[in-house]
FIKOL-307014 format. One record per residue: residue in one letter; z, y, x of N, C-alpha, C in turn; residue number from 0. Coordinates in steps of 0.2 Angstrom, whole numbers, plus 2048, in hexadecimal, padded with zeros to 3 digits. Atoms other than C-alpha are relative to their C-alpha. Example, Ala and Ser with C-alpha at 12.3 -4.5 7.8 and 13.67 -1.06 7.14 Angstrom:
r	n_w	n_v	n_u	ca_w	ca_v	ca_u	c_w	c_v	c_u	k
A	800	7FA	804	827	7EA	83E	800	806	804	0
S	7FF	7FA	7FC	824	7FB	844	803	805	7FC	1
END
This chain:
r	n_w	n_v	n_u	ca_w	ca_v	ca_u	c_w	c_v	c_u	k
X	802	807	804	857	2AC	705	805	7FF	7FB	0
X	7FC	802	806	85C	2A8	6F4	804	7F9	801	1
X	7FC	807	7FF	86A	29A	6F4	7FF	7FB	7FA	2
X	802	805	805	861	28E	6E8	802	7F9	804	3
X	7FE	806	7FD	869	27D	6ED	7FC	7FA	7FC	4
X	805	806	804	859	271	6E8	803	7FA	802	5
X	7FE	808	800	861	262	6EF	806	7FF	7FA	6
X	7FB	801	805	871	264	6E4	7FB	800	7F9	7
X	803	800	806	864	267	6D5	7FC	7F9	800	8
X	804	807	801	859	258	6DA	804	7FB	800	9
X	7FC	805	802	867	24D	6DA	804	7FF	7F9	10
X	7FD	800	809	86C	252	6C8	7FA	7FC	7FC	11
X	804	803	803	85B	24B	6C4	7FD	7FA	803	12
X	801	806	7FB	85B	23C	6D0	7FD	7FB	7FB	13
X	801	806	805	85B	22F	6C2	7F7	801	7FE	14
X	807	7FF	802	84A	237	6BB	7FB	7FF	805	15
X	804	801	7FA	842	238	6CC	7FF	7F9	802	16
X	800	807	7FE	846	225	6D0	7FD	7FC	7FA	17
X	803	803	806	840	220	6BE	7F8	802	801	18
X	807	7FF	7FF	830	228	6C1	7FD	7FD	806	19
X	802	804	7FB	82E	220	6D3	7FF	7F9	7FE	20
X	7FF	807	801	832	20F	6CC	7F8	7FF	7FB	21
X	806	801	803	825	212	6BF	7FA	7FF	804	22
X	805	800	7FC	818	216	6CA	7FF	7FB	805	23
X	800	805	7FB	81C	209	6D6	7FE	7F9	7FC	24
X	802	806	804	81B	1FB	6C8	7F8	800	7FD	25
X	807	800	804	80A	201	6C1	7FB	803	806	26
X	804	7FD	7FB	801	204	6D3	7F9	7FF	7FF	27
X	807	7FF	802	7EF	209	6D2	7FD	802	807	28
X	802	7FE	7FB	7E3	20B	6E1	7FA	804	800	29
X	807	7FC	7FE	7D5	217	6E8	800	806	7FB	30
X	801	7FB	806	7CE	222	6DA	802	7FD	7FA	31
X	800	802	807	7D2	217	6CC	807	7FF	7FE	32
X	7F7	7FE	802	7E3	21F	6C7	801	802	7FA	33
X	7FF	7FE	808	7E1	220	6B4	807	800	7FE	34
X	7F9	800	802	7F2	21B	6B0	804	804	804	35
X	7FC	7FD	7FD	7FA	223	6BE	7FF	808	7FF	36
X	801	7F7	800	7F2	235	6BB	803	802	7F8	37
X	7FE	7FE	807	7F6	233	6A8	807	800	800	38
X	7F8	801	7FF	808	22F	6AD	802	807	802	39
X	7FD	7FB	7FC	80A	23E	6B9	7FD	807	7FC	40
X	802	7FA	805	800	24A	6AD	806	802	7FA	41
X	7FC	7FF	805	80B	246	6A0	807	802	802	42
X	7FA	7FC	7FD	81B	24A	6AB	800	806	801	43
X	801	7FA	7FF	814	259	6B0	800	805	7F9	44
X	800	7FB	806	810	260	69F	806	7FF	7FC	45
X	7F9	802	803	821	25A	699	805	807	803	46
X	7FC	7FA	7FE	829	268	6A4	7FC	806	800	47
X	803	7F9	802	81D	275	69F	7FA	802	804	48
X	805	7FE	7FA	80F	274	6AD	7FA	7FF	7FB	49
X	805	801	802	7FE	276	6A8	7FA	7FC	806	50
X	802	804	7FB	7F4	268	6B1	7F7	800	7FF	51
X	808	800	800	7E1	268	6B6	7FE	7FB	804	52
X	804	805	7FC	7D6	25A	6BC	7FD	803	806	53
X	805	7FD	7FA	7CE	25C	6CD	7FD	7FA	803	54
X	804	806	7FD	7C1	24F	6D3	803	7FB	7FC	55
X	800	806	803	7C3	23E	6CE	807	7FE	800	56
X	7F8	802	802	7D5	23B	6C7	805	804	806	57
X	7FB	7FC	7FD	7DD	249	6D2	803	804	7FB	58
X	7FE	7FB	805	7E8	255	6C9	803	806	804	59
X	7FF	7FB	7FE	7ED	266	6CC	804	804	7FA	60
X	7FC	7FC	806	7FB	272	6C4	804	805	805	61
X	7FC	7FC	7FC	803	282	6C9	806	803	7FD	62
X	7F9	7FE	802	815	289	6C8	801	807	804	63
X	7FD	7FA	7FE	81A	29B	6CA	7FC	806	7FA	64
X	802	7FA	804	814	2AD	6C3	7F9	802	801	65
X	808	7FF	7FE	802	2AC	6CA	800	807	805	66
X	800	7FA	7FB	806	2BA	6D7	802	7FE	806	67
X	7FF	801	7FA	807	2BB	6E9	7FD	7FA	803	68
X	803	804	7FC	803	2AE	6F5	802	7F8	7FC	69
X	800	806	803	801	29B	6F1	802	7FA	806	70
X	7FE	806	7FB	809	28B	6F8	7FF	7F9	7FD	71
X	803	807	803	801	27A	6F6	805	7FB	802	72
X	7FC	806	7FF	80C	26B	6F4	7FB	7FA	7FE	73
X	803	805	801	803	25B	6F5	803	7FA	800	74
X	7FE	806	800	806	249	6F0	7F9	7FB	7FF	75
X	806	805	801	7FB	239	6F1	802	7FA	7FB	76
X	7FD	804	806	7FC	22D	6E2	7FD	7F9	801	77
X	803	807	7FF	7F2	21E	6E7	804	7FA	804	78
X	7FD	805	7FC	7F8	20D	6ED	7FB	7FC	804	79
X	804	805	7FC	7F1	1FE	6F7	7FF	7FA	7FC	80
X	802	806	802	7E8	1EF	6F2	804	7F9	803	81
X	7FB	804	7FD	7F8	1E4	6F8	802	7FC	7FB	82
X	7FC	805	804	800	1D5	6EF	807	801	803	83
X	7FA	7FD	7FE	812	1DC	6EF	804	7F9	801	84
X	7FA	806	7FF	820	1D0	6F7	806	804	800	85
X	7FA	7FC	800	82D	1DE	6F7	806	7FE	7FA	86
X	7FA	803	804	83E	1D8	6F0	803	806	7FA	87
X	7FD	7FA	802	840	1E7	6E4	7FF	7FC	7F7	88
X	801	802	806	842	1E4	6D0	7FB	803	7FD	89
X	806	7FD	803	834	1F0	6CC	7F9	7FF	805	90
X	806	802	7FC	827	1E7	6D7	7FA	800	7FC	91
X	805	800	803	815	1E9	6D2	7FC	7F9	7FF	92
X	803	807	802	80C	1DA	6CA	7F8	800	7FF	93
X	808	7FF	802	7FA	1E0	6C9	7FC	7FF	807	94
X	804	801	7F9	7F5	1DC	6DC	800	806	804	95
X	7FE	7F9	7FB	7F9	1EE	6E2	805	801	802	96
X	7F8	7FF	7FF	807	1F5	6EA	800	807	803	97
X	7FF	7FA	7FD	80E	205	6EF	803	7FF	807	98
X	7FD	802	7FA	810	200	701	800	805	804	99
X	800	7FB	7FC	80E	211	709	804	805	7FC	100
X	7FC	7FA	802	81A	21A	6FE	7FD	806	7FB	101
X	803	7FA	804	80E	225	6F4	803	800	7F9	102
X	7FD	800	807	819	220	6E4	806	805	802	103
X	7F9	7FC	7FE	828	229	6ED	7FC	808	800	104
X	802	7F9	7FF	81C	238	6F1	7FE	803	7F9	105
X	802	7FD	806	816	23B	6DF	807	800	7FD	106
X	7FB	800	804	827	238	6D8	805	806	803	107
X	7FE	7FA	7FD	82E	245	6E4	7FD	807	7FF	108
X	803	7F9	802	822	252	6E0	801	801	7F9	109
X	7FE	7FF	808	825	24F	6CD	808	804	800	110
X	7F9	7FD	7FF	837	253	6D2	800	806	802	111
X	801	7FA	7FE	832	261	6DC	7FE	806	7FA	112
X	803	7FC	805	828	268	6CE	806	802	7FA	113
X	7FA	7FF	805	837	267	6C2	804	805	803	114
X	7FC	7FB	7FD	842	270	6CE	7FD	807	800	115
X	804	7FA	7FF	835	27E	6D1	7FF	803	7F9	116
X	801	7FF	806	831	27F	6BF	807	803	7FD	117
X	7FA	7FE	803	844	282	6BB	802	808	803	118
X	7FE	7FB	7FD	844	291	6C7	7F9	804	800	119
X	807	7FD	800	831	297	6C3	801	808	800	120
X	800	7F9	800	836	2A9	6BF	803	803	807	121
X	7FD	7FE	7F9	83F	2AA	6D2	7FA	7FE	804	122
X	805	802	7FB	82F	2A4	6DB	7FC	806	802	123
X	804	7FB	7FE	827	2B1	6E5	7F8	7FF	802	124
X	807	802	7FF	816	2AB	6E3	7FE	7FA	7FC	125
X	803	805	805	80D	29B	6DD	801	7FA	804	126
X	801	807	7FD	810	288	6E1	7FB	7FD	7FD	127
X	805	804	802	801	27E	6E0	801	7F9	801	128
X	7FF	807	7FF	803	26C	6DD	7F9	7FC	7FF	129
X	806	805	7FF	7F6	25F	6E3	802	7F9	7FF	130
X	7FE	807	801	7F7	24E	6DD	7FA	7FB	801	131
X	806	803	7FC	7EA	243	6E7	7FE	7FA	7FF	132
X	801	807	800	7E1	233	6E4	7FE	7FE	807	133
X	806	803	7FB	7D9	228	6F2	802	802	807	134
X	7FE	7FF	7F8	7E3	22C	702	7FF	7FB	804	135
X	801	806	7FC	7E3	21B	707	7F9	7FF	802	136
X	807	800	7FE	7D0	21B	708	7FD	807	802	137
X	802	7FA	7FD	7D0	22C	70F	7FB	805	7FE	138
X	805	7FD	804	7C6	234	702	802	805	7FB	139
X	7FE	7FA	806	7D1	23D	6F5	801	807	802	140
X	7FF	7F9	7FE	7D6	24C	6FE	7F8	804	7FF	141
X	808	7FE	801	7C3	24F	701	7FC	802	7FB	142
X	804	800	807	7BE	24C	6F0	802	806	7FD	143
X	7FC	7FA	804	7CB	259	6E9	7FD	806	803	144
X	802	7F9	7FD	7C6	266	6F6	7F9	800	7FD	145
X	807	7FE	803	7B3	264	6F1	801	802	7F8	146
X	800	7FE	808	7B9	266	6DE	805	806	7FF	147
X	7FE	7F9	801	7C2	277	6E2	808	7FE	801	148
X	7F9	7FF	800	7D5	272	6E5	802	806	805	149
X	7FE	7FA	7FD	7D6	280	6F2	7FC	806	7FE	150
X	803	7FA	803	7CF	28D	6E7	804	802	7F9	151
X	7FE	7FD	807	7D5	296	6D7	807	7FD	7FE	152
X	800	7FC	7FB	7E2	29A	6DF	7FF	7FC	807	153
X	801	802	7FA	7DE	297	6F1	807	800	804	154
X	7F9	801	7FC	7EE	290	6FA	800	803	806	155
X	800	7FD	7F9	7F4	299	709	802	7FC	805	156
X	7FE	805	7FC	7FD	28A	710	801	7FA	7FC	157
X	7FF	806	803	7FF	278	70C	806	7FC	804	158
X	7FB	805	7FE	80D	26A	70E	800	7FA	7FC	159
X	7FF	807	803	80F	258	70B	806	7FC	805	160
X	7FB	805	7FF	81D	24B	70E	7FE	7FA	800	161
X	802	807	7FF	81B	239	714	807	7FD	800	162
X	7FA	805	7FF	829	22C	712	7FE	7FC	805	163
X	801	806	7FA	82C	220	721	805	7FB	7FF	164
X	7FB	804	7FE	834	211	721	801	7FC	806	165
X	7FF	804	7F9	83D	207	72F	801	804	806	166
X	7FF	7FC	7FC	83F	216	738	808	7FF	805	167
X	7FA	800	7FD	84E	215	745	803	807	7FF	168
X	7FC	7FA	802	855	225	73D	804	800	7FA	169
X	7FB	800	807	863	22A	730	7FB	801	7FA	170
X	804	7FF	806	85B	228	71F	800	807	7FD	171
X	7FF	7FA	803	857	238	718	7FE	806	805	172
X	801	7FB	7FB	852	241	729	7F9	802	7FF	173
X	806	7FD	801	844	24D	727	7FD	801	809	174
X	803	7FF	7FB	837	24D	734	7FA	805	801	175
X	803	7FB	800	82D	25D	738	7FB	7FF	805	176
X	805	800	7F9	81C	25C	743	7FD	805	802	177
X	803	7FA	7FD	815	267	74E	7F8	7FD	803	178
X	806	801	7FD	802	267	753	7FD	7F9	7FC	179
X	803	806	803	7F7	257	750	806	7F9	7FF	180
X	7FA	805	801	802	24A	748	7FD	7F9	7FD	181
X	804	806	801	7F5	23D	741	7F9	800	802	182
X	805	800	7FD	7E6	237	748	7F9	800	7FB	183
X	806	800	803	7D4	239	742	7FE	7F8	7FE	184
X	801	806	802	7CE	229	739	7F9	7FE	7FE	185
X	808	802	802	7BD	220	738	800	7F8	7FE	186
X	800	807	802	7B9	20F	730	7F8	7FF	801	187
X	807	801	7FF	7A9	207	735	7FE	7F8	7FF	188
X	803	806	801	79D	1F8	731	7FB	7FF	806	189
X	806	802	7FB	792	1EF	73E	7FD	7FB	7FD	190
X	804	806	804	784	1E5	736	7FC	7FD	806	191
X	804	803	7FA	77B	1D9	743	7FB	7FB	7FC	192
X	806	805	803	76A	1D0	73E	7FE	7FC	805	193
X	803	804	7FB	765	1C1	748	7FB	7FB	7FD	194
X	805	803	803	75A	1B3	744	804	7F8	7FF	195
X	7FC	806	802	762	1A3	73B	7FC	7F9	803	196
X	804	807	7FE	75D	190	742	805	7FA	7FF	197
X	7FC	806	800	764	17F	743	803	800	808	198
X	7FB	7FF	7FB	773	17E	74F	7FD	7FB	807	199
X	803	804	7FB	769	170	759	7FA	804	804	200
X	806	7FD	7FD	75B	17C	75D	801	808	801	201
X	7FE	7F8	800	763	18D	762	7FB	805	803	202
X	804	7FD	7FD	755	192	76C	7FA	803	7FA	203
X	805	7FE	806	74B	195	75B	803	806	7FD	204
X	7FC	7FB	804	758	1A1	755	803	807	805	205
X	7FD	7FB	7FD	762	1B1	759	807	800	7FC	206
X	7FA	801	803	774	1AE	757	805	807	7FE	207
X	7FC	7FA	802	77D	1BD	74D	806	800	802	208
X	7F8	801	7FE	78E	1B6	751	800	802	807	209
X	800	7FF	7F8	78B	1B6	764	800	808	801	210
X	801	7FA	7FF	785	1C8	763	806	804	7FD	211
X	7FA	7FD	803	794	1CD	758	806	7FF	806	212
X	7FB	801	7FB	7A0	1C5	765	7FF	806	806	213
X	802	7FB	7FA	797	1CF	774	802	807	7FE	214
X	7FF	7F8	803	799	1E0	769	807	801	800	215
X	7F8	7FE	800	7AB	1DD	766	804	800	807	216
X	7FC	7FF	7FA	7B0	1DA	777	7FD	806	804	217
X	802	7FB	7FD	7A5	1E7	77D	803	807	7FE	218
X	7FC	7F8	803	7AD	1F5	772	807	801	803	219
X	7F9	800	7FE	7BE	1F1	77A	7FF	804	806	220
X	801	7FC	7FA	7B6	1F9	78A	800	808	7FF	221
X	7FF	7F9	800	7B5	20A	783	807	803	801	222
X	7F8	7FE	7FF	7C9	20C	783	800	7FF	808	223
X	7FE	803	7F9	7C9	202	794	7FD	805	805	224
X	804	7FC	7FB	7BC	20C	79D	7FC	806	7FF	225
X	803	7FB	802	7B5	21A	794	805	806	7FD	226
X	7FB	7FB	802	7C5	224	78F	805	801	805	227
X	7FB	7FE	7FB	7D2	22C	79A	807	7FF	7FB	228
X	7F9	802	801	7E5	229	799	802	806	7F9	229
X	7FF	7FC	806	7E6	239	78D	7FC	800	7FB	230
X	805	800	806	7D8	235	781	803	7FA	7FC	231
X	7FD	804	804	7E4	22D	775	7FC	7FD	7FA	232
X	804	803	805	7D9	221	76A	801	7FA	7FF	233
X	800	807	801	7D8	210	763	7FA	7FD	7FC	234
X	806	803	804	7CA	205	75D	801	7F9	7FF	235
X	7FF	808	802	7CC	1F5	753	7FB	7FE	7FC	236
X	804	804	803	7C1	1E8	74D	805	7FB	7FC	237
X	7FC	805	804	7CB	1DF	73F	7FC	7FA	7FC	238
X	804	804	804	7BC	1D5	737	7FB	7FE	804	239
X	805	803	7FD	7AF	1CA	73D	7FD	7FB	7FB	240
X	803	805	805	7A4	1C0	731	7F9	7FE	802	241
X	807	803	7FD	795	1B5	735	7FF	7FA	7FE	242
X	801	807	801	78D	1A5	731	802	7FD	7FA	243
X	7FF	804	807	78E	198	722	803	7F9	802	244
X	7FE	807	7FE	790	187	72C	801	7FF	808	245
X	800	802	7FA	794	17F	73C	7FA	7FE	804	246
X	806	802	7FD	783	17A	740	7FA	803	7FF	247
X	805	7FD	800	779	188	73D	801	807	803	248
X	800	7FA	7FC	775	197	748	801	806	7FA	249
X	7FF	7FA	806	77B	1A7	73D	7FB	805	801	250
X	805	7FB	800	76E	1B3	738	802	807	7FF	251
X	7FD	7F9	803	77A	1C1	733	807	800	802	252
X	7FA	800	7FF	78B	1C7	738	803	807	7FF	253
X	7FE	7F9	801	796	1D5	734	807	802	803	254
X	7F9	7FF	7FD	7A5	1DD	73E	801	807	7FB	255
X	7FE	7F9	802	7AF	1EC	735	807	801	805	256
X	7FB	7FE	7FC	7BC	1F5	73E	802	808	7FF	257
X	7FE	7FA	802	7C4	206	740	802	803	807	258
X	7FD	7FC	7FB	7C8	214	74D	804	805	7FF	259
X	7FC	7FB	801	7D5	220	74F	800	805	806	260
X	7FF	7FC	7FA	7D5	22F	75B	804	807	7FD	261
X	7FE	7F9	800	7DF	240	75C	7FC	807	801	262
X	806	7FB	7FE	7D0	24A	763	7F8	7FF	7FE	263
X	806	800	803	7C0	24E	75B	7FB	7FE	805	264
X	805	802	7FB	7B5	24C	76B	801	7F9	801	265
X	7FF	807	7FF	7BD	23B	76F	7FE	7FC	7FA	266
X	803	803	805	7BA	236	75E	7F9	800	7FF	267
X	807	800	800	7A8	23B	75E	7FD	7FB	805	268
X	802	803	7FB	7A6	233	76F	800	7F9	7FD	269
X	7FF	807	802	7AC	222	768	7FB	7FD	7FC	270
X	806	803	805	7A1	222	759	7FA	800	803	271
X	806	7FF	7FD	792	226	763	800	7F9	805	272
X	801	806	7FC	796	218	76F	801	7F9	7FB	273
X	7FF	806	805	79B	20B	761	7F8	7FF	7FD	274
X	807	801	803	788	20E	75A	7FB	7FE	806	275
X	805	802	7FA	780	20D	76D	802	7F8	801	276
X	7FF	807	7FE	789	1FD	770	7FF	7FB	7FC	277
X	802	805	805	786	1F5	761	7F8	7FF	7FF	278
X	807	801	800	773	1F8	762	7FE	7FD	807	279
X	800	803	7F9	773	1F5	775	800	7F8	800	280
X	7FE	806	7FF	77B	1E4	774	7FC	7FC	7FB	281
X	804	804	804	772	1DE	765	7F8	7FF	802	282
X	807	801	7FD	761	1E2	76D	7FF	7FC	806	283
X	800	804	7FA	765	1DA	77D	800	7F8	7FE	284
X	801	807	802	768	1CA	773	7FB	7FE	7FB	285
X	806	801	805	758	1CB	769	802	802	7F8	286
X	7FF	7FE	807	760	1D1	759	800	808	7FE	287
X	800	7FA	801	763	1E1	750	808	802	7FE	288
X	7FA	7FE	801	773	1EB	74E	801	807	7FE	289
X	7FF	7F9	802	779	1FA	744	808	801	7FE	290
X	7F9	7FE	800	78A	203	744	800	806	7FB	291
X	800	7FB	805	78D	20D	733	808	802	7FE	292
X	7F9	7FD	802	79D	218	731	801	803	7F9	293
X	7FE	7FF	807	7A5	21A	720	804	806	7FF	294
X	7FB	7FB	800	7B4	224	71A	804	802	807	295
X	7FC	7FD	7FA	7BE	22E	727	803	806	7FF	296
X	7FE	7FA	800	7C8	23D	72A	802	803	807	297
X	7FE	7FC	7FA	7CC	24A	738	807	7FE	801	298
X	7F8	800	7FF	7DD	24B	741	803	804	7FC	299
X	7FC	7FB	804	7EB	253	738	802	805	804	300
X	7FD	7FC	7FC	7EF	262	740	805	805	7FC	301
X	7FB	7FC	803	800	26A	73C	800	807	804	302
X	7FF	7FB	7FF	801	27C	73C	806	803	803	303
X	7FB	800	7FD	80D	281	749	806	807	7FD	304
X	7FC	7FB	804	813	292	740	805	7FD	7FA	305
X	7FD	802	807	815	28A	72F	805	7FB	802	306
X	7FC	805	7FE	81D	27B	738	807	803	801	307
X	7FA	7FB	7FE	82A	287	740	804	803	7FA	308
X	7FB	7FD	806	82F	290	72F	803	7FA	7FC	309
X	7FD	806	805	830	27F	725	806	7FD	803	310
X	7FA	803	7FC	83C	278	733	806	805	7FF	311
X	7FC	7FC	801	846	288	732	803	801	7F8	312
X	7FD	801	808	848	287	71E	803	7FA	7FF	313
X	7FC	806	802	84C	275	71E	807	7FE	804	314
X	7FA	800	7FC	858	277	72C	806	804	7FE	315
X	7FB	7FB	804	860	285	722	804	7FC	7FB	316
X	7FD	803	806	862	27A	713	803	7F9	801	317
X	7FE	807	7FF	865	268	71A	804	7FF	806	318
X	7FB	800	7FA	86E	26C	72B	7FB	7FD	806	319
X	804	801	7FA	868	268	73C	7FF	7F9	801	320
X	7FF	807	7FF	86D	256	73C	7FA	7FD	7FC	321
X	805	803	803	860	252	72F	7F9	802	800	322
X	808	7FC	7FF	851	25C	734	7FE	800	809	323
X	803	800	7F8	847	257	745	7FA	802	800	324
X	807	7FD	7FF	838	25E	74C	7FE	7FB	806	325
X	803	806	7FD	82D	251	754	7FF	802	808	326
X	801	7FE	7F9	82A	25B	764	807	7FE	805	327
X	7F9	801	7FE	83D	25B	767	803	7F9	801	328
X	7FE	806	7FF	83E	24A	764	7FE	7FC	807	329
X	802	802	7FA	834	246	773	7FB	7FA	800	330
X	805	806	800	829	237	779	7FA	801	7FC	331
X	806	801	803	81B	232	76E	800	801	7F8	332
X	7FE	800	807	823	236	75D	7FC	806	7FC	333
X	804	7FA	804	819	246	759	7FA	7FD	7FE	334
X	807	803	803	80A	23A	755	801	7F9	7FE	335
X	800	806	804	808	22C	748	7F9	7FD	801	336
X	805	804	800	7FC	21E	749	7FC	800	7F9	337
X	802	7FF	806	7F8	220	737	7FC	806	7FE	338
X	803	7FA	801	7EB	22C	731	801	803	7F9	339
X	7FD	7FD	806	7ED	237	722	7FB	806	7FE	340
X	807	7FB	802	7DE	240	718	802	807	7FD	341
X	7FF	7F9	7FF	7EA	24F	716	7FC	805	804	342
X	803	7FC	7FA	7E1	254	726	7FA	804	7FD	343
X	804	7FD	802	7D3	25A	71C	803	807	7FD	344
X	7FD	7F9	804	7DF	268	713	802	803	806	345
X	7FE	7FD	7FA	7E5	26B	726	7FA	804	803	346
X	807	7FE	7FD	7D3	26F	72B	7FF	808	7FD	347
X	801	7FA	805	7D3	27D	71D	805	805	800	348
X	7FB	7FC	802	7E4	285	71C	806	7FE	805	349
X	7FA	803	7FC	7F3	285	727	804	7FC	7FC	350
X	7FD	806	804	7FC	274	722	806	7FE	804	351
X	7FB	804	7FD	80B	26A	727	802	7FA	7FD	352
X	7FE	807	803	80F	257	724	808	7FF	803	353
X	7F9	801	7FE	822	254	723	801	7F8	800	354
X	800	807	800	828	241	726	808	800	7FD	355
X	7F8	801	802	839	23B	71D	802	7F9	801	356
X	7FC	807	7FF	843	22C	723	801	7FD	7FA	357
X	7FE	803	807	843	221	714	802	7F9	801	358
X	7FE	806	7FF	84C	212	71A	801	7FD	807	359
X	7FE	802	7F9	854	20D	72B	800	7F8	801	360
X	801	808	7FF	850	1FB	732	806	7FE	800	361
X	7FA	804	7FF	862	1F8	736	804	800	7F8	362
X	7FD	7FF	807	865	1FB	723	7FD	7FA	7FB	363
X	803	804	805	85A	1ED	71D	7F8	802	7FF	364
X	808	7FE	801	849	1F7	71D	7FC	7FD	805	365
X	803	803	7FA	841	1EC	729	7F8	801	802	366
X	807	800	800	82F	1EE	724	7FD	808	801	367
X	803	7FA	7FF	822	1FC	728	7FC	801	7FA	368
X	804	7FF	805	816	204	71C	7FA	7FB	801	369
X	806	805	801	807	1F9	716	802	7F9	800	370
X	7FD	808	800	812	1E9	717	801	7FF	7FA	371
X	7FF	803	807	813	1DF	707	807	800	7FE	372
X	7F8	7FF	802	826	1E0	709	804	806	802	373
X	7FD	7FA	7FF	829	1F1	70D	804	803	7FB	374
X	7FD	7FD	805	836	1FA	704	803	807	802	375
X	7FD	7F8	7FE	83C	20E	704	806	800	7FC	376
X	7F9	7FE	803	84D	214	701	800	805	7FA	377
X	800	7FB	805	84E	21C	6F0	805	806	801	378
X	7FB	7FA	7FF	85D	227	6F5	7FC	807	803	379
X	802	7FB	7FD	850	232	6FE	7FC	804	7FA	380
X	803	7FD	805	847	236	6EE	802	806	7FD	381
X	7FF	7FA	802	851	245	6E8	7FF	805	807	382
X	802	7FB	7FA	850	24C	6FB	7F9	801	801	383
X	807	7FE	800	83E	24B	6FB	7FE	805	7FC	384
X	801	7FA	805	83E	255	6EB	802	806	802	385
X	7FD	7FA	7FD	849	262	6F2	7FD	803	807	386
X	804	7FE	7FB	83F	263	702	7FA	803	7FE	387
X	807	7FD	803	82F	266	6FA	802	807	7FD	388
X	7FF	7FA	803	836	273	6EE	803	806	804	389
X	7FC	7FB	7FD	841	27C	6FB	7FB	803	805	390
X	804	7FE	7FC	833	27D	707	7FC	806	7FD	391
X	805	7FB	804	826	286	6FA	805	805	7FF	392
X	7FB	7F9	802	834	291	6F4	801	804	805	393
X	7FF	7FC	7FA	839	297	704	7FA	804	804	394
X	806	7FD	7FD	829	299	70B	7FD	807	7FD	395
X	804	7FA	804	822	2A4	6FC	805	806	800	396
X	7FA	7FA	800	833	2AE	6FC	7FF	804	807	397
X	800	7FC	7FA	830	2B3	70F	7F9	802	801	398
X	807	7FE	800	81D	2B6	70B	7FE	805	7FB	399
END
């Protein structure tokens, strides 16, 4: 294997990577509405000599290499969350959005990796395909880019992504390689209940949508308690229940919103079926009508074991055994996270692996988890992430 020290080279451009991350953080955009983000990213890629193409709605694709041999896809997500930032950083976002999941880190690290790889383009034994994706937080961006050809011309042979994690009890900069399923399938649903409104003093003349909603909420908890086995890891949450307009009127409508997560597709299908049946059955029992509608979702993220093993070996050689951990060797439940990831759509199509990068130890002041308005990530991991991405792609291509 060639002796390129990508970490050393990444540290030489650390200021640039940090500057890019801070700009993205301070100008956070959400969903598919990433006009300024994509303009910034495209400009940065073009400045290092990449030809950048649009893919779907505000997705970007670029190639690095000589156009020969196999293709390795590196993916980063670019969208933020509609959260008012409370983190104590000098580059906090003021527009009502926040990079509370670290996607600004992901994008800045991939821009850094692109520069590293571009500097060694003539040495790459194949092609590195960069995938910069919108709308991960709403689990729609990867699917949209697949539908618009991100896995074509050229077709990637394998894919890799990296996700920063705050508040882990691990040394900052630790790289975690996953095996098997590491992120659950996710589904979001809305339950609409139709009753009949009337004056609160004459409830017999109406059909109380709030009562129906309350019974549905309680009944749905029985799915986990009585219909799933101990190995059927899944969770079902109702996070919102709205209905009624005032205290002395029987509500004619109510709405529940929730999410489910499951690691197994059969368990996922069973829960979705039962949510619909319970909703309809209870609403009918109490003389109303109820429907459950499922919106955006994604399948479980399946890490290819062979690819995971190779990437672990490459990273261990480059970064040392102390900084590279395998989820199965870590034991317990650490192989699986509760958060879903729409990179799973890529993993359904080609061998893929998701890496995690410890980006802030709780004992060092990084107390808050992802999606919290006060979450912070340790910027010292930015060159590490860029080096991990570049080294993984370069090494795999060299060996294939």
